[in-house]
MIMARMI-323866 format. One line per 10 residues: number of its first residue (from 1); for each residue x, z, y of N, C-alpha, C. Coordinates in Angstrom, 1 decimal, decimal comma. Atoms other than C-alpha are relative to their C-alpha. Example, Ala and Ser with C-alpha at 12.3 -4.5 7.8 and 13.67 -1.06 7.14 Angstrom:
MIMARMI-323866
1) 0,9:0,0:-1,2:12,3:7,8:-4,5:0,9:0,0:1,2; -0,9:0,0:-1,1:13,7:7,1:-1,1:-0,8:0,8:1,1
***
This chain:
MIMARMI-323866
1) 0,3:0,9:1,3:6,3:-1,4:-9,2:-1,5:-0,7:0,5; 1,2:0,2:-0,1:3,3:-3,8:-8,8:0,0:-1,0:-1,3; -0,1:0,6:1,5:2,0:-5,1:-11,9:-1,6:-1,1:0,5; 1,1:1,4:-0,2:-0,3:-8,5:-12,0:-1,0:0,0:-0,9; 0,5:0,5:1,0:-3,3:-8,9:-14,0:-0,7:-1,8:0,0; -0,3:1,4:0,0:-3,2:-12,5:-15,3:-1,2:-0,1:-0,5; 1,2:0,3:0,9:-6,6:-14,1:-16,6:-0,4:-1,4:-0,2; 0,3:1,4:0,5:-7,4:-17,8:-18,3:-0,9:-0,5:0,8; 1,4:-0,1:-0,6:-9,4:-19,7:-16,1:-0,4:-1,4:0,0; 0,7:1,5:1,0:-9,9:-22,7:-18,1:-0,6:0,1:-1,1
11) 0,6:0,1:1,8:-11,8:-23,1:-21,6:1,4:-0,6:-0,4; -1,0:0,9:1,6:-9,1:-23,6:-24,5:-0,5:-1,2:-0,1; 0,4:1,5:0,5:-11,2:-26,2:-25,6:0,1:-1,5:0,3; -0,4:0,9:-0,5:-10,6:-28,0:-23,1:0,9:-0,5:1,0; -2,0:-0,2:-0,7:-6,9:-27,7:-22,1:0,5:-1,0:-0,5; -0,9:1,5:0,7:-4,4:-30,4:-22,6:1,3:1,2:0,3; -1,1:-0,5:-0,5:-1,3:-28,3:-23,2:-0,3:1,3:0,4; 0,1:-1,7:-0,6:-1,0:-24,7:-21,9:-1,5:-0,3:0,7; 1,2:-0,1:-0,8:-3,9:-23,1:-20,7:-0,3:0,3:1,3; 0,0:-0,7:-1,6:-4,3:-22,6:-17,2:-0,3:1,9:0,5
21) 0,1:-1,6:-0,1:-3,7:-18,6:-15,9:-0,2:0,0:1,3; -0,2:-0,2:-1,3:-3,8:-17,2:-12,4:0,1:1,5:0,4; 0,0:-1,5:-0,2:-3,4:-13,6:-11,1:-1,2:0,3:0,7; 1,2:-0,8:-0,3:-6,8:-11,7:-10,5:0,0:0,7:0,8; 0,1:-0,8:-0,3:-5,8:-9,2:-9,5:1,3:1,0:-0,2; -1,5:-1,2:-0,1:-2,5:-6,5:-8,3:-0,2:1,3:-0,1; 0,3:-1,5:0,1:-2,1:-3,2:-9,0:1,7:0,3:0,3; -1,1:-0,3:-0,6:0,3:-1,2:-7,1:-0,3:1,8:-0,1; 0,7:-2,0:0,2:1,2:3,0:-7,7:-1,1:0,4:1,4; 1,0:-0,7:-0,5:-1,4:3,7:-4,8:-1,5:-1,0:0,1
31) 1,4:0,5:0,3:-4,4:1,5:-6,5:-0,2:0,0:-1,1; 0,2:0,0:1,0:-4,0:2,5:-9,3:-1,2:1,2:-0,6; 0,8:-1,0:-0,1:-6,9:5,0:-10,5:-0,2:0,6:-1,7; -0,3:-0,6:1,5:-6,6:7,4:-13,9:-1,3:0,3:-0,1; 1,2:-0,7:0,0:-10,3:8,3:-14,7:0,5:1,6:-0,6; -0,4:-1,5:0,4:-8,7:11,3:-16,7:0,6:1,3:1,0; -0,5:-0,9:-0,6:-7,1:12,9:-13,7:-0,5:-0,2:1,4; 0,8:-0,1:-1,2:-9,2:14,5:-10,9:0,4:0,0:1,1; -0,4:-0,4:-1,4:-6,6:14,8:-8,3:-0,6:-1,3:1,0; 0,1:0,8:-1,2:-6,9:12,7:-5,0:1,4:-1,1:-0,3
41) -0,9:0,7:0,0:-5,4:9,4:-5,2:0,3:-0,9:1,0; 0,0:0,6:-0,7:-4,1:8,4:-1,9:0,6:-1,2:0,7; -0,9:1,3:-0,3:-3,3:5,1:-0,1:0,3:0,3:1,6; -0,2:-1,1:-1,1:-1,5:6,2:3,1:0,3:-1,8:1,0; -0,2:0,8:-1,0:-1,4:3,2:6,4:1,1:1,3:0,8; -1,0:-0,6:-0,7:1,6:4,7:8,7:0,0:-0,8:1,5; -0,3:0,9:-1,3:1,9:3,1:12,4:0,6:0,9:0,9; -0,7:-0,5:-1,4:3,7:4,3:15,1:0,3:-0,4:1,5; 0,1:0,6:-1,0:3,6:4,3:18,7:1,3:0,7:0,6; -1,2:-0,4:-0,5:6,1:5,5:21,1:0,1:1,9:0,3
51) 0,4:-1,1:0,0:4,8:9,5:20,9:-0,3:0,7:-1,5; 0,2:-0,6:0,8:3,5:9,8:17,8:-0,4:-1,0:-1,4; 0,3:0,0:0,9:2,7:9,1:14,2:-1,6:-0,2:-0,4; 1,7:-0,1:-0,1:-1,1:7,4:13,4:0,0:-0,7:-1,7; 0,2:0,4:1,9:-2,2:7,6:9,3:-1,1:0,3:0,0; 1,0:0,3:0,7:-4,9:6,2:8,1:0,0:0,0:-1,8; -0,4:0,0:1,8:-5,3:7,1:4,4:-1,7:0,5:-0,8; 1,2:0,5:0,6:-8,0:6,4:2,1:0,3:0,6:-1,3; -0,1:-0,2:1,6:-8,8:8,2:-1,9:-0,8:-1,2:-0,1; 0,4:1,2:0,5:-9,4:5,0:-3,5:-0,8:0,3:-1,2
61) 0,5:-0,6:1,1:-10,6:7,0:-6,3:-1,4:0,2:0,4; 1,2:-0,9:-0,5:-13,6:8,5:-4,0:-0,5:-0,7:1,2; 1,0:0,7:-0,9:-14,1:6,2:-1,2:-0,1:0,6:1,2; -0,3:-0,8:-1,4:-13,1:9,0:1,3:0,9:-1,0:0,9; -1,0:0,5:-0,3:-11,2:7,8:4,0:0,1:1,0:1,5; -0,1:-0,8:-1,1:-9,4:10,0:6,9:1,1:-0,4:1,0; -1,0:0,3:-1,0:-7,3:9,7:10,2:0,6:1,1:0,2; -1,1:-1,2:-0,5:-4,3:12,0:11,7:0,7:-0,7:0,9; -1,2:0,0:-0,1:-1,6:12,0:13,6:0,9:1,2:0,0; -1,2:-1,2:-0,5:1,5:13,9:14,2:0,8:-0,6:1,2
71) -1,0:0,3:-0,6:4,2:13,9:16,5:0,9:-0,8:-0,5; -1,3:0,7:0,5:7,0:11,4:16,1:1,3:1,1:-0,3; -1,2:-0,5:0,2:9,3:13,3:14,7:0,1:-0,1:-2,0; -0,8:0,8:1,3:10,7:11,6:11,0:-0,9:1,7:-1,3; 0,1:-1,1:1,3:10,7:15,0:8,7:-1,3:0,8:-0,2; 1,7:-0,5:0,0:7,2:16,2:10,1:-1,2:-1,2:-0,7; 0,6:1,3:0,7:5,9:12,8:8,8:0,1:0,0:-1,9; -0,4:0,0:1,6:7,5:12,8:4,9:-0,4:1,3:-0,2; 0,8:-1,2:0,6:6,5:16,8:4,6:-1,9:-0,3:-0,1; 1,5:0,5:0,4:2,8:15,4:5,4:-0,2:-0,8:-1,1
81) 0,1:0,6:1,1:3,3:12,6:3,1:-0,2:0,4:-1,3; -0,1:-0,6:1,4:4,6:15,0:0,2:-1,3:0,9:-0,3; 1,1:-0,8:-0,1:1,3:17,4:1,2:-1,2:-1,1:-0,5; 1,3:1,1:-0,2:-1,1:14,3:0,8:0,1:-0,3:-1,7; -0,7:0,7:1,2:0,6:13,4:-2,8:-0,7:-1,1:0,0; 0,6:1,2:0,0:0,0:10,1:-1,8:1,3:-1,2:-1,0; -0,9:0,3:1,0:1,9:7,4:-4,3:0,7:-1,2:0,8; -0,4:0,8:-0,9:2,1:4,7:-1,8:-0,5:-0,5:1,7; 0,2:-0,3:-1,4:2,6:4,3:2,0:0,4:-1,7:0,2; -0,2:1,7:-0,5:2,0:0,9:4,0:0,3:-0,1:1,1
91) -0,4:-0,4:-1,3:3,8:0,4:7,1:0,5:-1,5:0,3; -0,3:1,5:-0,7:4,9:-2,6:9,4:1,6:0,3:0,0; -1,2:-0,5:0,2:8,7:-3,3:9,7:1,2:0,1:0,5; -0,2:-1,2:-0,6:9,5:-1,8:12,3:0,7:1,6:-0,5; 0,1:-1,3:0,0:8,5:1,6:11,3:0,7:0,1:-1,3; -0,9:0,0:1,7:9,9:0,6:7,5:1,5:0,1:0,0; -1,5:-0,2:-0,5:13,4:0,5:9,3:0,2:1,2:-0,2; -0,3:-1,3:-0,5:13,6:3,5:10,7:-0,6:1,3:-1,2; 0,5:-1,1:1,1:11,7:5,7:7,7:0,0:-0,5:-1,2; -0,2:0,7:1,5:11,9:3,1:4,6:0,5:0,5:-0,7
101) -0,8:-0,6:1,1:14,6:4,7:2,7:-0,6:1,6:0,2; 0,2:-1,4:-0,1:13,6:8,3:3,7:-1,3:-0,1:-0,9; 1,2:0,3:1,2:10,3:7,1:1,8:-0,3:-0,2:-1,1; -0,9:0,5:1,1:11,6:5,7:-0,8:0,4:1,1:-0,6; -0,6:-1,0:0,6:13,8:8,8:-1,5:-0,8:1,3:-0,5; 1,3:-0,3:0,4:10,3:10,5:-2,0:-0,7:-0,2:-1,2; 0,1:0,6:1,4:9,7:8,5:-5,0:-1,2:-0,5:0,7; 0,9:0,5:-0,7:7,0:7,0:-2,9:0,2:-1,4:0,1; -0,6:1,3:0,2:6,6:3,2:-3,3:-0,8:-0,3:1,2; 0,5:0,7:-1,4:6,3:1,1:0,3:-0,4:-1,2:0,1
111) 0,3:1,6:-0,1:4,6:-2,0:1,1:0,1:0,1:1,5; -0,1:0,1:-1,4:5,4:-3,5:4,0:-0,5:-0,9:0,7; 1,1:1,1:-0,6:2,9:-5,7:6,5:1,0:-0,3:1,2; -0,3:0,8:-1,2:4,1:-8,1:8,9:-1,2:-1,0:0,5; 1,0:0,7:-1,2:2,3:-9,6:11,9:0,0:-1,3:0,1; -0,5:1,5:0,0:2,2:-13,7:11,9:-0,6:-0,1:1,2; -0,4:-0,1:-1,2:3,1:-14,2:15,7:-1,4:-0,5:0,8; 0,6:1,3:-0,5:0,8:-15,4:17,8:-1,7:0,8:0,2; 1,4:-0,4:0,7:-2,8:-13,5:16,4:0,5:1,4:-0,2; 0,0:-1,4:0,1:-3,9:-9,7:16,1:-1,0:0,1:-0,8
121) 0,9:-0,3:0,9:-6,5:-10,3:13,8:0,3:0,4:-1,2; 0,1:-0,3:0,8:-6,8:-8,7:10,5:0,8:-0,5:-1,1; -1,0:1,3:1,1:-5,7:-11,6:8,0:1,2:-0,8:0,9; -2,0:0,8:-0,5:-2,3:-12,5:10,5:0,5:1,1:-0,7; -0,8:-0,8:1,3:-1,2:-9,8:8,0:0,7:-0,2:-1,5; -1,1:0,6:1,0:1,3:-10,4:5,3:0,5:0,7:-0,7; -0,9:-1,1:1,0:2,6:-8,4:2,3:1,8:-0,9:0,2; -1,5:0,4:-0,1:6,7:-8,8:2,7:0,5:0,4:-1,6; -0,8:-0,1:1,3:7,4:-7,3:-0,4:-1,1:0,8:-0,8
***
C-alpha cells in the first residue's frame, strides 16, 4: 500500500471555489518510521545479474546503508529478505517477473522501477507501481 500526504498549497482566503491541494509526500511500507519501535527498518533494492543478486539496504531510521551479494538462488534471496525484516523491496521489471510473486507471498511490499530507454542516469528510472 502507499499513502500520500496532501497539503493545501494556496490560501483559503484567496481561493475561488475549492482550495488547491497537492501530494507533498508518499509513504510506503519501507518508508514508515515508528518512533516507538527500536527495530531496524530496512528498505532493500535488489539487482540481478547472470550469477548473483546484489542487495543495497538502508535503515531509514538510522541512515545506515549496507550492501551484499548472494548467489543467484531465489530461495536464498527470499530467506535473506526475511532475515532482514524488511517491509519493502525495490527491483526492476525483469527481476520482478521472476521473483515478485514470491516476495509478495512473504508479505513484503514490492516497488518496481523501469528504466527510460536510451539513458542510464538515476533520474531516468520511474516507479511503475
